[in-house]
C-alpha positions as CSV (number, residue, x, y, z in Angstrom):
1,M,-101.1,53.8,-10.0
2,P,-104.5,52.0,-9.9
3,P,-106.1,51.5,-6.5
4,E,-105.3,48.2,-4.8
5,T,-107.9,45.5,-4.7
6,P,-109.1,44.7,-1.1
7,S,-107.4,41.3,-1.1
8,H,-104.1,42.9,-2.3
9,A,-104.4,45.7,0.3
10,I,-104.9,43.2,3.1
11,D,-101.7,41.3,2.0
12,R,-99.8,44.6,2.7
13,L,-100.8,44.8,6.4
14,D,-97.9,42.6,7.4
15,D,-95.4,44.3,5.1
16,D,-92.9,46.4,7.2
17,D,-91.8,48.3,4.1
18,Y,-95.3,49.3,2.9
19,P,-95.7,53.1,3.2
20,A,-99.0,53.1,5.0
21,Y,-98.7,56.1,7.3
22,T,-99.1,59.8,6.4
23,M,-96.8,62.3,7.9
24,G,-99.4,63.5,10.4
25,R,-100.3,59.9,11.5
26,A,-96.6,59.0,11.8
27,A,-95.8,62.1,13.9
28,E,-98.8,61.3,16.1
29,M,-97.7,57.7,16.6
30,L,-94.2,58.8,17.5
31,G,-95.4,61.6,19.7
32,T,-93.4,64.2,17.7
33,T,-94.0,66.8,15.0
34,P,-94.0,66.6,11.2
35,A,-91.0,69.0,11.4
36,F,-89.0,66.3,13.2
37,L,-89.8,63.8,10.5
38,R,-88.8,66.3,7.8
39,A,-85.5,66.9,9.7
40,I,-84.5,63.3,9.8
41,G,-85.5,63.0,6.2
42,E,-83.3,66.0,5.3
43,A,-80.5,64.3,7.3
44,R,-81.1,61.2,5.0
45,L,-81.9,58.9,7.9
46,I,-85.1,57.9,6.2
47,T,-86.5,58.6,2.8
48,P,-90.3,58.5,2.9
49,L,-92.1,57.4,-0.3
50,R,-94.4,59.8,-1.9
51,S,-98.1,59.3,-2.7
52,E,-99.5,60.2,-6.2
53,G,-100.3,63.6,-4.7
54,G,-96.7,64.1,-3.5
55,H,-97.4,63.5,0.2
56,R,-94.9,61.7,2.4
57,R,-95.8,58.2,3.4
58,Y,-93.9,56.2,6.0
59,S,-93.5,52.4,6.6
60,R,-93.4,50.7,10.0
61,Y,-89.7,50.0,9.4
62,Q,-89.1,53.8,9.0
63,L,-91.2,54.5,12.0
64,R,-89.0,52.3,14.1
65,I,-85.9,54.1,12.9
66,A,-87.6,57.5,13.6
67,A,-88.5,56.3,17.1
68,R,-84.8,55.5,17.7
69,A,-83.9,59.0,16.5
70,R,-86.5,60.5,18.8
71,E,-85.1,58.6,21.7
72,L,-81.6,59.9,21.1
73,V,-82.9,63.5,20.6
74,D,-84.9,63.3,23.8
75,Q,-81.7,62.4,25.6
76,G,-80.1,65.6,24.3
77,T,-78.4,64.5,21.1
78,P,-78.7,66.9,18.2
79,V,-80.8,65.6,15.3
80,E,-77.9,65.4,12.9
81,A,-75.8,63.5,15.4
82,A,-78.6,61.1,16.3
83,C,-79.1,60.3,12.6
84,R,-75.4,59.6,12.2
85,I,-75.4,57.4,15.3
86,I,-78.2,55.4,13.9
87,I,-76.6,55.0,10.5
88,L,-73.4,53.8,12.2
89,E,-75.3,51.4,14.4
90,D,-76.9,50.0,11.3
91,Q,-73.5,49.6,9.5
92,L,-72.0,47.9,12.6
93,E,-74.9,45.5,12.8
94,E,-74.5,44.7,9.1
95,A,-70.7,44.2,9.5
96,R,-71.4,41.8,12.4
97,R,-73.9,39.8,10.4
98,I,-71.4,39.5,7.5
99,N,-68.6,38.6,9.8
100,E,-70.7,35.9,11.4
101,E,-71.7,34.6,8.0
102,L,-68.1,34.4,6.9
103,R,-67.1,32.5,10.1
104,R,-69.7,29.8,9.4
105,R,-68.3,29.0,6.0
106,P,-65.9,26.1,5.7
107,A,-62.2,27.1,5.5
108,G,-61.0,27.9,1.9
109,R,-64.4,28.9,0.6
110,S,-64.8,32.5,-0.6
111,G,-68.5,32.2,-1.1
112,E,-68.2,32.8,-4.9
113,D,-68.5,30.2,-7.6
114,D,-65.4,29.1,-9.2
115,A,-67.0,28.9,-12.7
C-alpha cells in the first residue's frame, strides 16, 4: 500500500473507522495494557486492522468500544462477560433502530420493491 498523500491523510482525521492508533498508543489512551486489548480482540469484541508490518491498529470507534469494556471490567465483570454484554447492547440498539424504522413506514409497505 503506497503512503498517503498529505491531503488524503488529513481527510482521514475525522474518520471514526480509520485505524490510526497503535496498540501502545491505544492502551495508553484507555489507561489499560496491550494485554487487555489483545483479550478483547480474542473475545472478538473488536478486530483491529493490521499495518503492512503486521502491527495492530485501532480506530476511534474501536477505542470507544474498548473503553466500554474497560468500564465493565473495572466494575468487576470478567472480560469475556463484558464483551458479551457489549455485543448484546449493540444488537439491542440495532433492533430498536430497525423497529423504529418499521414503525415509521406507512401501513401495508414492506420496504421492498414490488418489481
